[in-house]
C-alpha positions in Angstrom: 15.4 -22.0 24.0 12.2 -20.1 24.1 12.0 -16.5 23.4 10.1 -14.2 25.0 7.7 -12.1 23.8 5.9 -8.9 24.7 2.9 -8.5 23.5 2.3 -4.6 23.6 -0.9 -3.3 24.0 -3.3 -0.5 25.3 -1.8 2.7 25.0 -3.1 6.6 25.8 -6.1 6.8 23.0 -10.1 5.8 22.9 -8.8 2.5 21.6 -7.1 1.3 24.6 -10.0 -1.2 24.9 -9.8 -2.2 21.3 -6.0 -2.8 21.7 -6.0 -5.0 24.4 -8.7 -7.6 22.8 -6.8 -7.6 19.5 -3.9 -8.5 22.0 -6.0 -11.3 23.5 -6.2 -13.1 19.8 -2.6 -12.6 19.6 -1.9 -14.1 22.7 -4.3 -17.1 21.5 -2.8 -17.8 18.5 1.3 -17.4 19.3 3.0 -20.4 19.3 3.6 -21.8 22.8 5.9 -24.3 21.6 8.2 -21.8 20.3 7.7 -18.0 22.5 6.9 -17.6 26.3 4.1 -14.7 25.4 3.0 -12.2 27.9 0.7 -9.3 27.7 1.9 -6.0 28.3 -0.1 -3.2 29.1 1.0 0.5 28.4 -1.2 3.6 29.9 0.6 6.7 30.3 4.0 5.6 32.8 2.0 2.5 33.6 3.8 -0.4 32.2 2.9 -3.7 33.8 3.2 -7.4 32.2 0.1 -9.6 33.0 1.3 -13.0 34.8 -0.1 -16.7 34.6 -1.9 -16.4 37.5 -3.8 -12.8 37.1 -1.5 -10.8 38.9 0.7 -7.8 36.7 4.3 -7.1 37.4 5.7 -3.5 36.6 8.3 -3.7 33.2 11.9 -2.4 34.3 12.5 0.5 31.4 16.1 0.1 31.9 16.1 -3.4 29.5 12.4 -3.8 29.3 11.8 -7.0 31.6 9.9 -8.0 34.7 10.9 -9.8 38.1 8.0 -12.0 39.7 8.9 -14.3 42.0 12.6 -13.2 42.3 13.3 -14.3 38.9 13.8 -11.5 36.4 12.6 -12.2 32.8 13.9 -10.0 29.8 12.2 -9.5 27.0 13.8 -10.6 23.2 11.0 -9.3 20.9 7.8 -6.9 20.9 5.0 -7.5 19.0 3.2 -4.2 18.9 -0.6 -4.3 18.8 -1.3 -0.6 20.3 -3.9 1.3 17.9 -2.9 4.6 18.8 0.1 6.8 20.5 2.0 5.4 21.2 2.6 2.1 19.6 1.4 3.1 15.8 3.1 6.7 15.8 6.6 5.4 16.2 6.9 6.8 20.1 7.3 3.3 21.3 9.5 2.1 18.5 11.9 4.5 18.6 12.2 3.3 22.5 12.6 -0.1 21.5 15.3 0.8 18.6 17.4 2.3 21.3 17.1 -0.7 23.9 18.0 -2.9 20.7 15.2 -4.8 20.7 13.1 -6.3 17.5 9.5 -5.6 17.0 7.2 -6.6 15.3 5.9 -3.2 13.3 7.2 -0.4 11.0 10.1 1.4 12.0 10.1 5.5 13.6 9.7 7.1 10.3 7.1 5.1 8.4 4.9 4.8 11.7 5.1 8.7 12.6 4.2 9.1 8.5 1.3 6.7 8.5 -0.6 7.9 11.5 -0.9 11.5 10.4 -3.6 10.6 7.5 -3.5 14.7 6.4 0.4 14.6 5.8 0.4 10.4 4.4 -2.5 12.1 2.2 -0.3 14.2 1.0 2.7 12.2 1.1 1.6 9.4 -1.3 -0.7 11.8 -3.7 3.1 12.9 -5.1 4.0 9.2 -6.0 0.7 9.5 -8.2 -2.1 8.0 -5.6 -5.2 8.8 -5.8 -6.6 10.6 -1.9 -9.5 12.6 -1.1 -8.9 16.4 -1.1 -8.5 17.0 2.6 -8.3 20.4 4.8 -6.3 20.6 7.9 -6.9 22.5 10.9 -4.8 22.8 14.5 -6.7 23.5 18.0 -6.9 27.4 18.6 -6.9 27.9 14.8 -9.8 30.3 13.5 -11.7 28.8 10.6 -14.0 29.6 7.9 -16.9 27.2 7.2 -17.4 28.6 3.9 -13.8 28.4 2.7 -14.0 24.6 4.2 -16.8 23.9 2.1 -15.5 25.3 -0.7 -12.5 22.8 -0.4 -13.7 19.9 0.3 -17.2 20.1 -0.1 -20.4 18.8 1.3 -21.2 16.1 2.9 -17.3 15.8 4.2 -15.7 14.2 6.9 -14.3 15.9 9.9 -11.8 13.7 11.8 -8.7 13.5 13.9 -5.7 13.2 12.2 -4.2 10.7 14.3 -7.0 8.4 15.5 -8.8 5.3 14.9 -11.6 3.1 15.3 -13.6 6.4 14.0 -13.7 8.2 17.3 -14.2 11.8 16.9 -15.5 11.5 13.0 -18.5 12.7 12.1 -19.8 12.7 8.6 -20.7 16.2 8.2 -24.0 17.0 5.4 -25.0 20.5 6.1 -22.9 23.9 7.2 -24.9 23.8 10.6 -22.9 20.7 11.4 -19.5 21.4 10.9 -18.9 23.5 14.6 -20.1 20.8 16.4 -18.5 18.1 14.4 -14.9 20.0 14.7 -15.4 20.2 18.5 -15.9 16.5 18.8 -12.9 15.8 16.9 -10.7 18.2 19.2 -11.9 16.0 22.0 -9.6 13.4 20.6 -6.7 15.3 19.3 -5.3 18.6 18.9 -5.2 18.6 14.6 -7.7 17.4 13.1 -8.4 16.9 9.1 -11.5 17.7 7.2 -12.1 15.4 3.9 -14.0 14.8 0.7 -16.8 12.7 0.8 -16.3 9.9 -1.7 -19.0 7.3 -2.7 -18.4 4.5 -3.8 -17.4 0.9 -2.7 -15.3 0.2 0.1 -12.7 -2.6 0.3 -9.9 -3.2 2.7 -6.6 -5.2 1.9 -3.6 -6.6 4.2 -0.8 -7.6 3.4 3.0 -8.3 4.8 6.3 -9.5 3.6 8.7 -11.5 4.7 12.3 -13.1 3.7 10.1 -15.9 2.6 8.0 -13.6 0.2 5.2 -11.2 -0.1 1.5 -12.2 0.8 -0.8 -10.5 -0.9 -4.4 -11.2 1.8 -8.0 -11.4 0.1 -9.4 -8.3 -0.5 -12.7 -7.7 2.2 -15.9 -5.7 1.0 -17.3 -3.6 3.6 -20.8 -3.0 3.4 -21.7 -0.7 6.4 -25.5 -1.0 8.2 -24.7 2.9 9.3 -24.2 5.7 7.5 -20.5 5.0 7.3 -17.9 2.5 8.6 -18.3 3.9 12.8 -17.3 2.2 15.7 -20.5 0.3 16.0 -19.7 -0.9 12.1 -16.5 -1.9 13.4 -16.5 -3.8 16.1 -20.3 -4.2 17.3 -21.6 -5.9 14.1 -23.4 -3.6 12.6 -21.7 -4.2 8.3 -21.5 -6.8 6.3 -18.3 -7.8 5.8 -17.8 -9.9 2.3 -14.5 -11.9 1.8 -13.2 -12.3 -1.1 -14.9 -8.7 -1.9 -17.2 -8.6 -5.0 -14.8 -7.1 -7.3 -13.5 -8.2 -10.9 -10.3 -10.1 -10.8 -8.4 -7.3 -12.7 -9.7 -5.2 -10.1 -8.5 -7.4 -7.3 -5.3 -7.7 -8.8 -4.8 -4.0 -8.9 -5.7 -3.2 -5.0 -3.5 -5.7 -4.6 -0.2 -4.3 -6.5 -1.1 -1.0 -5.0 -0.9 -2.3 -1.6 2.3 -3.6 -2.2 3.6 -0.5 -3.6 2.6 1.2 -1.0 4.2 -0.6 1.4 7.7 -0.1 0.1 7.4 3.3 -0.5 6.7 3.7 2.4 9.1 1.0 4.1 6.8 -0.4 5.9 7.4 -3.7 8.0 4.9 -6.5 9.6 1.1 -6.8 8.4 -0.2 -3.9 7.1 -3.8 -2.8 5.8 -5.1 0.0 3.7 -8.7 0.6 3.0 -9.7 2.1 -0.5 -12.9 3.2 -1.8 -13.8 2.3 -5.6 -15.5 5.8 -6.8 -17.2 6.2 -10.4 -14.9 4.9 -13.3 -13.5 2.6 -11.1 -11.2 4.9 -10.1 -9.4 3.3 -6.7 -9.1 5.8 -3.8 -6.7 5.3 -0.8 -8.6 6.0 2.6 -6.0 4.9 5.4 -3.0 2.9 5.6 -3.3 0.9 9.1 0.5 0.2 10.1 -1.2 -1.6 13.4 -4.4 -3.3 12.5 -6.9 -4.7 14.3 -6.8 -8.3 15.5 -9.9 -9.1 17.2 -12.4 -11.8 16.6 -14.0 -9.7 14.2 -11.1 -7.7 13.3 -10.4 -7.7 8.9 -6.8 -8.9 8.9 -7.6 -12.6 11.0 -10.9 -13.1 8.5 -8.6 -12.4 5.1 -5.6 -14.8 7.0 -8.6 -17.0 7.1 -9.8 -16.7 3.9 -6.3 -17.3 2.1 -6.1 -20.8 3.8 -3.4 -19.8 6.1 -2.7 -20.2 9.8 -2.7 -17.1 12.2 -0.4 -18.9 14.0 1.7 -19.4 11.3 1.9 -16.1 9.9 2.9 -14.5 13.5 5.8 -16.7 13.8 6.7 -15.9 10.3 6.9 -12.1 11.3 8.7 -12.5 14.5 11.6 -14.7 13.0 11.8 -12.6 10.1 12.7 -9.7 12.2 15.7 -11.6 14.0 16.9 -12.9 10.4 17.0 -8.9 9.4 19.1 -7.7 12.7 
């Protein structure tokens, strides 16, 4: 009997439209011979399953099901593709844990930890991972622009601690830009971080592990046409993406090994994607850990899977089936 799969998308952040585009890719490539997949949209208290006729049915949160035409469908599995809250920060994972429903992403702790970029950086720094100098600020707290500059220098990035797709992110080059950049970041979140700028080559690396073994995906080099890798670069083509990255084999192996180590240190599950910047002296610095990386047609993970000679359909099947073997 086919498993009923909820491709859970949407969410409550500015990344909602990106998440829905990722869900469309997952739906397209999921093996329909094995699964009955439905996109389940979450936004606030609205949880709805998209049906084949274009209509929507409300989700019964008592058993994670929906009823249509008098027939009840209970989901066996959740493939989470929400970029932002509540799917990337452990909140949705907590609900699914309570319901005893397996899911595709990291568990509650790892999701919450990776979602807060400031806490993640401080945690991984304690394990010897290179990260940028950073400064945290909560809404309502007083701040001293001169102290910020003394801590992280200029230029610097001001961004939400738990945002994505570069929403609310500003590259600040002068003292005069700080106040507005802080205000813009606070529009996205009540906690922000101010991070030192690092000049170098930006790369990104996907990775996942199942009971079959680990899969180290090829590394992509990211060359933005804009001042940094912002939303326009990520989703509107204002970037050159080169897979495999133009880096020496030894550097490639080191980065892939670092991604695998971070995956294990954090107790990750499913596909992750780590962003790095290689600075002077071949120093590899972690920028971010993405536990629900984008899966749109222009996203890195589908590109890397293709470059590795793998099938996205097979990868999705491996991840889903591994969850049932582990349960």
